[in-house]
Residue, then its C-alpha position, 0 to 999 in steps of 0.5 A: x438377583x444374585x450378585x454373582x449373576x449381576x456381575x456375569x451380566x455386567x461382564x465383571x468380576x464379583x469382587x470388582x463389582x462390589x468395590x465399584x458399586x459405592x462409587x456409583x451410588x449403590x452401597x449394598x455391602x462388600x459381603x452381599x450375596x443377593x440384591x433386590x431386582x429393582x436395584x439390580x436393574x438400576x445398577x445395570x443402567x448406571x453401569x452402562x452409562x458409566x462404561x459409556x463415559x469411560x469410553x468417551x474419556x478414553x477417546x478424548x484422551x487418545x485425541x488429545x494425545x495425537x494432537x499433542x504429538x502433532x503439535x510436538x512434531x510441528x514444534x520440531x518442524x517449525x522453520x525459522x525465517x529471517x526477515x529484514x525490517x521492511x519487506x514487500x508482501x511478494x518478497x515475504x511470500x517468497x521467503x515463506x515459500x507460500x502462495x501470495x494469495x494465502x499470505x494476503x488472506x492471512x494479512x487481511x484476517x489480521x486487519x491489514x489490507x494490502x497489495x503484493x507490492x506494498x511493504x509491511x514492517x517486521x512486527x506485522x510480518x512476524x505476527x502473520x508468519x507465526x500464525x502461518x507456522x513459521x518462526x520469524x527472526x531478524x535478518x542480518x542481511x537486510x533487503x534493499x528497503x530494509x537497509x535504507x531503514x536500518x541505515x537511517x536508524x544508525x544515522x539518527x543515532x550518530x546525529x544524536x551524539x554530542x561531542x566537544x566539536x559539535x557546532x550549529x549548522x544551517x537548518x534543513x527545511x522541507x517544503x510540502x503540500x498539495x499539488x499546484x498549491x505553489x511549493x516550487x513558486x515559493x522556492x523560486x521566490x526565495x531563491x530569485x531564480x526561475x526553476x518553475x519554467x523548467x518544470x513539467x505541468x507545474x510539478x517538481x519531478x525530482x527531489x532537489x536541494x538548495x541553499x539561501x542566505x538570510x540575515x547572514x545565515x544559511x538555510x537549506x531547502x529540500x523541494x519534494x514533489x507535491x503529487x500523491x505519487x511521491x509519498x515515499x519520496x516525501x517521507x524520505x525528505x522528512x527524515x533528513x529535515x529539521x523544519x517543514x513548510x506546509x504550503x496551503x493555497x488560500x483559495x483552495x484550503x486543506x486537500x488530500x495531499x495536504x493531509x498526507x503531508x501533515x501526517x508525514x510531518x507529525x510522524x517525523x515529529x518535525x516543527x513546521x510553519x504553515x505558508x498560506x500561499x496565493x493571498x493575492x487572489x480575490x477568492x483567497x480566504x485565510x479564515x477558511x484555511x485556519x478553520x480547516x487546520x483547526x478541524x484537524x487539531x492544528x490551532x493557528x497561533x493567532x487563534x490561541x494555538x501553536x501553529x504559526x501561519x504566514x500569509x504569502x504570495x509567491x507570485x508577487x513576493x509578499x510575505x517571503x521575508x516574513x516566512x524566512x524570518x519565521x524559519x530562522x526563529x523556529x531554528x533558534x528554538x530548535x538550536x539544540x537539535x540542529x548541530x553537527x560535528x564537522x570534524x568527524x568523517x562525513x555521513x549523509x543521505x542520498x536525495x537524488x541519484x541518476x546516471x549522467x551520459x558524460x559524468x557517469x553515476x552521480x548523486x546528490x548527498x545531503x551532508x548531515x555530519x562531518x565534512x566531505x572532501x574531494x578524494x574521500x572514499x565513500x562506502x555503504x554497508x561496508x561496500x566501496x562505492x567510489x572515490x570522490x572525484x569532484x563536488x558541485x554545489x546546488x549552483x553547479x559550481x565546483x567546491x573542494x569540501x561540503x560541511x554539514x547541511x550542505x547538499x552536494x553533487x558527487x562525481x566518481x561513484x561506481x554505481x548510482x546509490x538508492x534514493x534515501x540510502x546513507x553514504x559515509x566516508x570510510x575510515x579504513x578503506x583498505x578493508x572495504x568490499x571492492x566487489x562492487x559488481x556483486x553489490x550492483x547485481x544485488x541492487x539490480x535484483x531488487x529492481x528486477x522483474x518479479x514473475x512468480x505465479x500469484x494465486x489462481x492465475x486463470x482468474x487474474x488479469x495482468x497488465x505487463x509493463x516495463x518502466x524506464x526513468x531517469x532517476x531511481x526516485x521516480x522509478x520507485x514512486x511510479x511503482x508504488x503508485x501503480x501498486x495502489x491501483x491493483x485489485x484481487x482480480x487485476x494486477x500490474x506486473x512490472x517485468x522490467x524496470x531501470x534507469x536510462x534510455x529505452x534500449x533494444x533489449x527492453x523492446x525484446x523483453x516487452x515483445x516476449x512478455x506482451x508488455x508495454x514500455x513506459x518511459x519517464x523523462x527518457x527517450x529511446x535509443x537510435x532505431x528503437x522506435x522503428x524496432x518497436x513498431x516492427x515488433x508491435x511493442x507500444x512505447x509511451x513517453x511521459x513528462x508528468x507522473x500522474x499522466x502515466x498513472x491515469x493512463x494505467x488506471x484507464x487500462x485497468x478499468x477497461x479490464x474490469x468485469x462489468x457487474x450486473x445489478x438487477x433493479x426492480x422497476x415495476x409490478x403487474x397483476x395478471x387479470x386475464x390469460x388470452x392465449x397459451x402457446x409452447x414457450x409463450x403466453x399472451x396476458x392482460x394485467x394492471x400495473x400495480x407498482x412503479x412502471x413496466x417496460x420491455x424486460x429481459x428479466x421478469x419473475x412470476x410470483x404466486x402467494x409471494x413465492x417465485x414460480x417461474x421467470x421469463x422475458x417480455x417481448x411485446x407490450x401494448x396499451x390501448x391496443x397500441x405498442x408501448x415502450x412503458x406503462x405506468x402504475x394504474x394502467x392496464x396493458x397486454x404483454x407477450x410473455x416468453x417462458x414456461x406457461x405456468x402463469x395464472x390469473x392473480x399472479x404477480x409479475x415483477x419486472x427487473x432492469x439489468x444495470x451494468 
């Protein structure tokens, strides 16, 4: 074949063909005129393959080019989102402008199982946000919870500073442990005052602070509620403490809340003492408690470890002095860390906050550095919070000043600050932001209703609630606990929350949203109960927080769809067909496996494959009606379904369980 003819068939110039042939494996020379026909046909095949590869390369490059342009466009269009140190999933989704269910799905993909009301840290949010196509940066305007976290970090830095004026201060002790293990009774035995009688159901409802004298030294105690609902409040307690007392009942051992408390103590890197309580009980078992601790890598001191265990009985007062002596011993070992400068402007953490009818907004502040005096101006986040009009100690007595480690009740605040927030004496009060109203609105916004749509609302069931309580800590604890009860199908929607009595406005809001009102340690205003009855709004009152949680849990369980599970209960081999009718058959057979009963679900199999299904409406054995026929027995059945059954078929009987 002439080279020119070959070039014509390949639709290419002759010179170009001769130039390309060597790269394709054919070296016939650049001046060749003819080529062998067999070689020509091979050249044609290889050329076609070469063209196909070229086309594929071109297509791939085009695709890559388009993808590169898209990526460049995306890079240009990446939106920057400023986030605080801590943010709830719901707030995170709002900031991204995405549906909550999409954010939850992305979190789950990254191994984070959470609910829309739970908080995630900045690092987690940054990873998930970037995977969703956003650039995540740190926010200067921290959220409410973010502010608390940031303030605590700033406070920690202040406390680390050592000055020539730094002196030893009383140790701050936090008491933790499982519910009913005797934390409040131990404090009662220490203080020699009856606070237990005032508690509901044996549970401390709010964080309180007290001071006691031992060996002419002061010790400050923070009492945190023991139920798991107060994890957040316990965590805050741990942040302001120097030493922890872990209370474990000698007759009960380490329980779930005990493990929570251990984790909080370890995360906060607190030195701690184990108080093994209730040693007066006949069933008390000190060795079991120590075994439980050892199993969690907490080896007791008398077993060769470093965990100090003090046996006590709060009921009869045994071991309380030993416990206090041990606390002072631990404080001496930690003396370099338990210091403060009493001469600097005061700064401390809010451990309790509420609005009093006669005194207005009041808060308990644990002074952590400096000395707070009547007349000082308090601020938070450069916002004026009020001028100290009066100070009361833990006994309710007025005092002129409060030194480091002293818990003091403050009068004169403009608003009730958040539990866990940091207040400081303003050095230059003239430059403070006096617009407390705007700050209050921002704070209330954090406590206001979250009503945005979550995913496909048609598939989600809601319980609408309004929560009113006497202190902020309780509101937060209730909402955090309720968030843990949520599932993907059933949500608790808090349409309103706040402090103080239940008002007519709450009833109106509940009526509009079809919500229930839960009051915790609060009562309704005058005529509100009658108004709620007229409007058919349910109001419930609670004194113990886990009663509230249990009630909501029952309601959520009532909304859950019953899952139907089919269980194979027996098999029957068909021996004879007695009658065939339209939509039914009378069959005789032998039970070969299990036992059979009247069943709504019967599957007919032939050769191991299902051919039809139906139900058994009548069952007879020995010509008598039967409720159940056991393996090996013969019986007759009335089968309702398609008449496809033949002798030798196997009928599988299933029972439906909800």
